[in-house]
C-alpha positions, 0 to 999 in steps of 0.5 A, a space after each residue: 500499499 505504501 508502495 502504491 502511494 510512493 509511485 502515485 506521488 512520483 507520477 504526480 512529479 512533472 518535468 518542471 521538478 515540482 508537483 504537477 499543478 491541477 489540470 486547468 485549461 487555459 485559452 487565449 487569442 495567443 495561447 491554449 493549453 494547460 497551466 502546466 504548459 503555459 508555465 514551461 512556455 513562459 520559463 523558457 521564454 517561448 511566449 510573451 506574457 503580455 499577450 496572456 490575460 493573467 487576471 481570469 486565469 487567476 480568478 478561474 483557478 480561485 473559483 476552482 479551489 472554492 468549488 472543489 470539495 477536497 483540495 490537494 495541498 501540494 497541487 494547489 501549491 505548485 498552481 499558485 507557485 506557477 501563477 506567482 511566477 508568471 505574475 512577477 515576470 509580467 509585472 517586470 515586463 510591462 513596468 517602465 525602465 528608468 534608464 540614466 540618459 547617456 552623457 553628452 560627449 565633452 565639446 571642445 570649449 572655444 577659448 575667448 579671445 584675449 581682451 588684454 589689449 582693452 586694459 593697455 591705458 590702465 596698464 600704462 598709467 599703473 606703470 607710470 604711477 609705480 615709477 613716480 612712486 618709485 622716484 620718491 622712494 616709498 619704502 618696500 615692505 620686503 627690501 633688505 635683508 630683513 623685514 622692516 620693523 621698529 625698532 630695527 636692530 643694529 647689533 652693538 649700535 644703539 638708536 640713541 648712538 645714531 641720534 647723538 651723531 645726528 645732533 652733532 650734524 645738525 649743530 654744524 649746519 648752516 641757516 636754512 636759506 629762503 627757498 621758493 615753495 615752487 622749487 622741486 624737492 630731492 627724492 630720497 632715492 637722489 639722497 641715497 645716490 649721494 651717500 653712497 658716493 661718499 662711502 668707502 669701504 673704510 669705516 667714517 664717522 657721520 661728520 667725516 662723510 657730510 662736510 659743511 656747508 649744508 643746511 639742516 634740511 639737507 642733513 635731515 634728507 642725508 640722514 634718512 638716505 643713510 638709514 634707508 641704506 643701512 635697512 637695505 643692507 648696503 651700508 654697515 655701521 659699527 661702534 668705535 668707542 662711542 662713535 658710530 661709523 658707516 662704510 659700504 657693505 661688503 
């Protein structure tokens, strides 16, 4: 008896590897046959499910289940599995697929025409202003061996030493002549050139470098030029006794 039951169960296994669904006949304009045959055709991609209405097939099978006095659970499970598989495949085929648009090829950008010629007048004016400013010798922040800072370090020479030397220089100055206001003033750059001409490699005092006659304004102009050359590292200053001496830097 057990052998007959096993044989009957073996015969119920379909070629699909599952228990064969009940013999439900499907009739449509593009397919006619059993549910098992429809399942096999769909699995092997031999039929387009978009041409087969699945709603009436599912409805007919549910009516079949309700009307059957005795239900074989294995057959019912096989049928539901086949129907679920086909519904999923049909939904996948009819749902829209969102494909990212292909990125357009990179177009070679055209370089704009150079427009620097439109600023020729502005560039020329800036260069002229820079030359005029340089003639008056505005101090550059990065000039010299060190950045400009106050107080400026002169090793063994202190600022009071320089101040005393400058006071002695002013004491020897001649009275200021009356000058016209329209008379052009000398720039600091011109004073630096004059100081460099007076300096030698041999250290000399301030009084030995600037010989009279000179006015107080000329002494101030000459001394400021000397300080700027010291800052730029072109003049070395040292102390001999209590007197600062100056020479061209090596």
